[in-house]
C-alpha positions as a Markdown table, in Angstrom:
| # | Residue | x | y | z |
|---|---|---|---|---|
| 1 | Ser | 0.0 | 0.0 | 0.0 |
| 2 | Arg | 2.8 | 2.4 | 0.9 |
| 3 | Tyr | 4.8 | 1.5 | -2.2 |
| 4 | Ala | 1.9 | 1.8 | -4.5 |
| 5 | Cys | 0.7 | 5.0 | -2.7 |
| 6 | Met | -2.9 | 3.9 | -2.5 |
| 7 | Pro | -5.1 | 2.3 | 0.2 |
| 8 | Ile | -5.5 | -1.4 | 0.4 |
| 9 | Tyr | -9.1 | -1.5 | -0.9 |
| 10 | Lys | -7.9 | 0.1 | -4.1 |
| 11 | Leu | -5.1 | -2.5 | -4.5 |
| 12 | Leu | -7.8 | -5.2 | -4.0 |
| 13 | Gly | -10.0 | -3.9 | -6.7 |
| 14 | Ala | -12.3 | -1.3 | -5.0 |
| 15 | Ala | -15.7 | -2.7 | -5.8 |
| 16 | Arg | -17.3 | 0.5 | -4.4 |
| 17 | Glu | -16.4 | 3.6 | -2.6 |
| 18 | Arg | -18.9 | 3.5 | 0.2 |
| 19 | Val | -21.5 | 1.2 | 1.9 |
| 20 | Pro | -24.4 | 1.9 | 4.2 |
| 21 | Ala | -23.6 | 1.8 | 7.9 |
| 22 | Tyr | -25.6 | 0.7 | 10.9 |
| 23 | Lys | -25.0 | 0.9 | 14.7 |
| 24 | Asn | -25.8 | -1.2 | 17.7 |
| 25 | Ile | -28.4 | -0.1 | 20.2 |
| 26 | Gly | -28.7 | -0.8 | 23.9 |
| 27 | Gly | -31.0 | -0.3 | 26.9 |
| 28 | Thr | -32.7 | -2.1 | 29.7 |
| 29 | Thr | -36.3 | -1.9 | 28.5 |
| 30 | Ile | -37.9 | -1.9 | 25.1 |
| 31 | Asp | -38.6 | 1.8 | 25.4 |
| 32 | Asp | -34.9 | 2.3 | 26.1 |
| 33 | Leu | -34.0 | 0.3 | 22.9 |
| 34 | Val | -36.5 | 2.3 | 20.8 |
| 35 | Ala | -35.0 | 5.5 | 22.2 |
| 36 | Ser | -31.5 | 4.3 | 21.4 |
| 37 | Ala | -32.7 | 3.4 | 17.8 |
| 38 | His | -34.0 | 7.0 | 17.4 |
| 39 | Gln | -30.6 | 8.3 | 18.4 |
| 40 | Val | -28.9 | 6.1 | 15.9 |
| 41 | Lys | -31.3 | 7.3 | 13.1 |
| 42 | Glu | -30.7 | 10.9 | 14.1 |
| 43 | Leu | -27.0 | 10.4 | 13.6 |
| 44 | Gly | -27.7 | 9.4 | 10.1 |
| 45 | Phe | -27.2 | 5.6 | 10.3 |
| 46 | Lys | -29.2 | 3.5 | 7.9 |
| 47 | Gly | -30.1 | 0.8 | 10.5 |
| 48 | Cys | -29.5 | -0.6 | 13.9 |
| 49 | Lys | -28.9 | -4.0 | 15.6 |
| 50 | Asp | -30.1 | -5.2 | 18.9 |
| 51 | His | -28.5 | -7.9 | 21.2 |
| 52 | Ser | -31.7 | -8.8 | 23.1 |
| 53 | Tyr | -32.1 | -11.8 | 25.4 |
| 54 | Arg | -35.9 | -11.4 | 26.0 |
| 55 | Gly | -36.8 | -14.7 | 24.5 |
| 56 | Val | -39.3 | -15.3 | 21.6 |
| 57 | Ala | -42.2 | -13.3 | 23.1 |
| 58 | Gly | -40.1 | -10.4 | 24.3 |
| 59 | Asn | -38.1 | -10.1 | 21.2 |
| 60 | Thr | -41.2 | -10.3 | 19.0 |
| 61 | Glu | -42.5 | -7.3 | 21.0 |
| 62 | Leu | -39.2 | -5.5 | 20.5 |
| 63 | Ala | -39.3 | -6.2 | 16.8 |
| 64 | Lys | -42.8 | -4.8 | 16.4 |
| 65 | Ala | -41.9 | -1.7 | 18.5 |
| 66 | Leu | -38.8 | -1.0 | 16.5 |
| 67 | Arg | -40.4 | -1.4 | 13.1 |
| 68 | Glu | -43.4 | 0.8 | 14.1 |
| 69 | Ala | -41.1 | 3.5 | 15.5 |
| 70 | Met | -38.4 | 3.5 | 12.8 |
| 71 | Gly | -40.5 | 3.1 | 9.6 |
| 72 | Asp | -40.2 | 0.7 | 6.7 |
| 73 | Asp | -37.0 | 2.0 | 5.2 |
| 74 | Phe | -34.8 | 1.6 | 8.3 |
| 75 | Leu | -32.6 | -1.5 | 8.4 |
| 76 | Leu | -33.2 | -3.8 | 11.4 |
| 77 | Phe | -30.9 | -6.6 | 12.6 |
| 78 | His | -31.3 | -9.1 | 15.5 |
| 79 | Asp | -28.3 | -10.8 | 17.2 |
| 80 | Pro | -29.3 | -13.0 | 20.2 |
| 81 | Val | -25.7 | -14.2 | 20.6 |
| 82 | Glu | -26.4 | -17.9 | 20.3 |
| 83 | Ser | -29.1 | -17.9 | 23.0 |
| 84 | Tyr | -32.0 | -19.7 | 21.2 |
| 85 | Thr | -32.8 | -23.3 | 20.8 |
| 86 | Tyr | -33.7 | -24.5 | 17.3 |
| 87 | Ile | -37.4 | -24.3 | 18.0 |
| 88 | Glu | -37.1 | -20.8 | 19.5 |
| 89 | Ala | -35.0 | -19.7 | 16.5 |
| 90 | Val | -37.6 | -20.8 | 14.1 |
| 91 | Gln | -40.4 | -19.1 | 16.1 |
| 92 | Ile | -38.6 | -15.7 | 16.4 |
| 93 | Gly | -37.3 | -16.0 | 12.8 |
| 94 | Arg | -40.8 | -16.2 | 11.5 |
| 95 | Gln | -41.8 | -13.1 | 13.5 |
| 96 | Leu | -38.8 | -11.2 | 12.3 |
| 97 | Glu | -39.8 | -12.0 | 8.7 |
| 98 | Lys | -43.1 | -10.2 | 9.3 |
| 99 | Tyr | -41.2 | -7.0 | 10.4 |
| 100 | Asn | -38.8 | -7.1 | 7.4 |
| 101 | Tyr | -35.5 | -7.8 | 9.3 |
| 102 | Gln | -32.4 | -8.1 | 7.3 |
| 103 | Trp | -31.1 | -11.2 | 9.1 |
| 104 | Ile | -30.9 | -13.1 | 12.4 |
| 105 | Glu | -27.3 | -13.3 | 13.6 |
| 106 | Glu | -25.8 | -16.1 | 15.7 |
| 107 | Pro | -29.2 | -17.6 | 16.7 |
| 108 | Leu | -27.7 | -21.0 | 17.6 |
| 109 | Gln | -24.3 | -22.2 | 18.8 |
| 110 | Asp | -21.9 | -22.2 | 15.9 |
| 111 | Tyr | -21.0 | -25.8 | 16.7 |
| 112 | Asp | -24.7 | -26.9 | 16.0 |
| 113 | Ile | -24.1 | -27.3 | 12.3 |
| 114 | Thr | -27.1 | -29.7 | 11.9 |
| 115 | Gly | -29.4 | -27.2 | 13.8 |
| 116 | Leu | -28.2 | -24.4 | 11.6 |
| 117 | Gln | -28.8 | -26.5 | 8.5 |
| 118 | Lys | -32.4 | -27.1 | 9.5 |
| 119 | Leu | -32.9 | -23.5 | 10.5 |
| 120 | Cys | -31.6 | -22.2 | 7.1 |
| 121 | Asp | -34.1 | -24.6 | 5.4 |
| 122 | Ser | -37.0 | -23.5 | 7.7 |
| 123 | Leu | -36.7 | -19.7 | 7.3 |
| 124 | Asp | -36.8 | -17.2 | 4.5 |
| 125 | Leu | -34.9 | -14.8 | 6.8 |
| 126 | Pro | -31.2 | -15.1 | 6.2 |
| 127 | Val | -29.3 | -16.8 | 9.0 |
| 128 | Met | -25.8 | -15.4 | 9.8 |
| 129 | Thr | -23.3 | -17.5 | 11.7 |
| 130 | Leu | -19.6 | -18.4 | 12.1 |
| 131 | Glu | -18.6 | -15.4 | 14.3 |
| 132 | Trp | -17.4 | -17.5 | 17.2 |
| 133 | Ile | -15.8 | -20.3 | 15.2 |
| 134 | Gly | -13.9 | -17.5 | 13.4 |
| 135 | Tyr | -12.9 | -15.9 | 16.7 |
| 136 | Ile | -11.1 | -19.0 | 17.9 |
| 137 | Gly | -9.3 | -19.5 | 14.6 |
| 138 | Gly | -9.5 | -21.8 | 11.6 |
| 139 | Gln | -11.1 | -19.3 | 9.3 |
| 140 | Pro | -11.6 | -19.1 | 6.4 |
| 141 | Tyr | -11.3 | -22.9 | 6.0 |
| 142 | Gln | -14.0 | -23.7 | 8.5 |
| 143 | Thr | -16.4 | -21.8 | 6.4 |
| 144 | Ala | -16.4 | -24.4 | 3.6 |
| 145 | Pro | -18.4 | -27.2 | 5.4 |
| 146 | Tyr | -21.1 | -24.8 | 6.5 |
| 147 | Ile | -21.6 | -23.5 | 3.0 |
| 148 | Ala | -21.5 | -27.0 | 1.5 |
| 149 | Leu | -24.1 | -28.3 | 4.0 |
| 150 | Gly | -26.4 | -25.2 | 3.6 |
| 151 | Ala | -25.9 | -24.3 | 7.3 |
| 152 | Val | -25.2 | -20.6 | 6.7 |
| 153 | Asp | -26.9 | -17.9 | 4.6 |
| 154 | Ile | -24.5 | -15.1 | 5.5 |
| 155 | Val | -21.0 | -15.7 | 6.7 |
| 156 | Arg | -20.0 | -13.7 | 9.8 |
| 157 | Gln | -16.3 | -12.7 | 9.5 |
| 158 | Arg | -14.2 | -12.2 | 12.6 |
| 159 | Gly | -10.5 | -12.4 | 13.5 |
| 160 | Val | -9.2 | -13.4 | 10.1 |
| 161 | Gly | -7.4 | -10.3 | 8.9 |
| 162 | Ile | -7.6 | -8.7 | 5.5 |
| 163 | Thr | -6.1 | -11.7 | 3.6 |
| 164 | Gly | -8.3 | -14.2 | 5.4 |
| 165 | Ser | -11.5 | -12.2 | 5.0 |
| 166 | Val | -10.9 | -11.7 | 1.3 |
| 167 | Lys | -10.4 | -15.4 | 0.9 |
| 168 | Gln | -13.5 | -16.0 | 2.9 |
| 169 | Ala | -15.6 | -13.5 | 1.0 |
| 170 | Gln | -14.5 | -14.9 | -2.4 |
| 171 | Leu | -15.3 | -18.4 | -1.2 |
| 172 | Ala | -18.8 | -17.3 | -0.2 |
| 173 | Glu | -19.3 | -15.3 | -3.4 |
| 174 | Ser | -18.7 | -18.4 | -5.5 |
| 175 | Phe | -21.8 | -19.9 | -3.8 |
| 176 | Gly | -23.8 | -16.6 | -4.1 |
| 177 | Ile | -23.5 | -16.0 | -0.4 |
| 178 | Gln | -22.9 | -12.7 | 1.4 |
| 179 | Val | -20.4 | -12.0 | 4.2 |
| 180 | His | -20.5 | -9.5 | 7.0 |
| 181 | Gly | -18.0 | -7.9 | 9.5 |
| 182 | Gly | -14.8 | -7.7 | 7.5 |
| 183 | Asp | -12.2 | -5.0 | 7.7 |
| 184 | Pro | -13.3 | -1.8 | 6.0 |
| 185 | His | -10.8 | -2.3 | 3.2 |
| 186 | Thr | -12.3 | -5.8 | 2.6 |
| 187 | Ile | -15.8 | -4.5 | 2.6 |
| 188 | Leu | -15.1 | -1.9 | -0.1 |
| 189 | Ala | -13.0 | -4.3 | -2.1 |
| 190 | Cys | -15.6 | -7.2 | -2.2 |
| 191 | Thr | -19.0 | -7.1 | -3.7 |
| 192 | Asn | -20.8 | -9.4 | -1.2 |
| 193 | Asp | -20.4 | -7.4 | 2.0 |
| 194 | Pro | -23.2 | -4.9 | 1.7 |
| 195 | Val | -23.3 | -3.1 | 5.0 |
| 196 | His | -20.8 | -1.9 | 7.7 |
| 197 | Glu | -21.2 | -2.3 | 11.5 |
| 198 | Ala | -20.0 | 1.0 | 12.8 |
| 199 | Met | -18.9 | 1.7 | 16.4 |
| 200 | Gly | -19.6 | 5.4 | 16.0 |
| 201 | Val | -19.5 | 8.5 | 13.8 |
| 202 | Phe | -16.1 | 9.3 | 12.4 |
| 203 | Pro | -16.1 | 12.5 | 10.3 |
| 204 | Arg | -13.6 | 12.9 | 7.4 |
| 205 | Pro | -10.3 | 14.3 | 8.7 |
| 206 | Pro | -8.7 | 17.4 | 7.2 |
| 207 | Asp | -6.8 | 16.6 | 4.0 |
| 208 | Glu | -3.5 | 17.4 | 5.7 |
| 209 | Glu | -4.1 | 14.6 | 8.1 |
| 210 | Leu | -4.7 | 12.0 | 5.4 |
| 211 | Asn | -2.2 | 9.7 | 3.7 |
| 212 | Cys | -2.1 | 6.9 | 1.1 |
| 213 | Leu | -3.1 | 4.3 | 3.7 |
| 214 | Gly | -6.5 | 5.8 | 4.3 |
| 215 | Thr | -8.7 | 6.6 | 7.3 |
| 216 | Thr | -12.1 | 5.0 | 7.9 |
| 217 | Val | -14.9 | 7.6 | 7.8 |
| 218 | Val | -18.5 | 7.1 | 8.9 |
| 219 | Glu | -20.7 | 10.0 | 8.2 |
| 220 | Asp | -24.1 | 10.6 | 6.6 |
| 221 | Gly | -25.0 | 7.0 | 7.2 |
| 222 | Tyr | -22.2 | 5.6 | 5.0 |
| 223 | Met | -18.7 | 4.1 | 5.6 |
| 224 | Ser | -15.9 | 5.1 | 3.3 |
| 225 | Ile | -12.1 | 5.4 | 3.4 |
| 226 | Ala | -10.7 | 8.9 | 3.0 |
| 227 | Trp | -7.2 | 9.1 | 1.6 |
| 228 | Arg | -4.8 | 11.1 | -0.5 |
| 229 | Pro | -1.8 | 10.0 | -2.5 |
| 230 | Val | 1.0 | 11.2 | -0.2 |
| 231 | Arg | 4.1 | 9.0 | -0.6 |
| 232 | Pro | 5.7 | 8.3 | 2.8 |
| 233 | Ala | 9.1 | 9.9 | 3.3 |
| 234 | Glu | 12.1 | 7.8 | 2.5 |
| 235 | Pro | 14.1 | 6.8 | 5.7 |
| 236 | Asp | 17.3 | 8.8 | 6.3 |
| 237 | Trp | 19.7 | 5.9 | 5.9 |
| 238 | Asp | 22.7 | 8.1 | 6.7 |
| 239 | Gln | 21.2 | 9.1 | 10.0 |
| 240 | Ile | 20.1 | 5.6 | 10.8 |
| 241 | Ser | 23.7 | 4.4 | 10.1 |
| 242 | Arg | 25.1 | 7.0 | 12.4 |
| 243 | Asp | 22.7 | 6.1 | 15.2 |
| 244 | Ala | 23.0 | 2.4 | 14.8 |
| 245 | Ile | 24.7 | 0.4 | 17.6 |
| 246 | Thr | 25.4 | -2.6 | 15.3 |
| 247 | Ile | 25.1 | -3.0 | 11.6 |
| 248 | Val | 24.7 | -6.6 | 10.5 |
């Protein structure tokens, strides 16, 4: 990237220059979560994700409240962090379909590959998984059996670096499957990672603070990478030689 004087996503092909961004919401009550979603929308984000443990009935109530409050065009995502049984996941998945959710993330334990296979067959709502398998290592290679068995609709990327996430995204793309959660450079380089999970608003820095490596920007509801072609200064080898203790 430094040698070519352009950011990594450009070197990887730059499928697009920006993608929609969403933000996580939090709160103790459903009213708190709805208020948090309003704050996210006011910041310009295109959607929000909850990590609610209210069970099927409680999370159905939450989904209804969020959709009614946020309108039809706001993206909604649900991540129960592997807390459902298979039956519960089917029940809540069918409710989320009614409220036009984008996906259900990590509904079952990642290790429950047969349960995930049945769940993907049972729901029209996309099922995202593989976050925790990815976290402990083995990605992108552990992705292959899940895809082959139809046990994943969207591959959750985590802890695989830029090279690993590109391999994983290309593997998924060959089966017509989306991925999510990659490095910002990977997201912009690949065509099948359609939305960015943002941790906050990050306005574009002044041009004088930018370089060829790029800075992740999240503003107006989109993630992009701001950069300018400033070639890094060459090291002062004479000074380095004078300061060196030992030259090998």
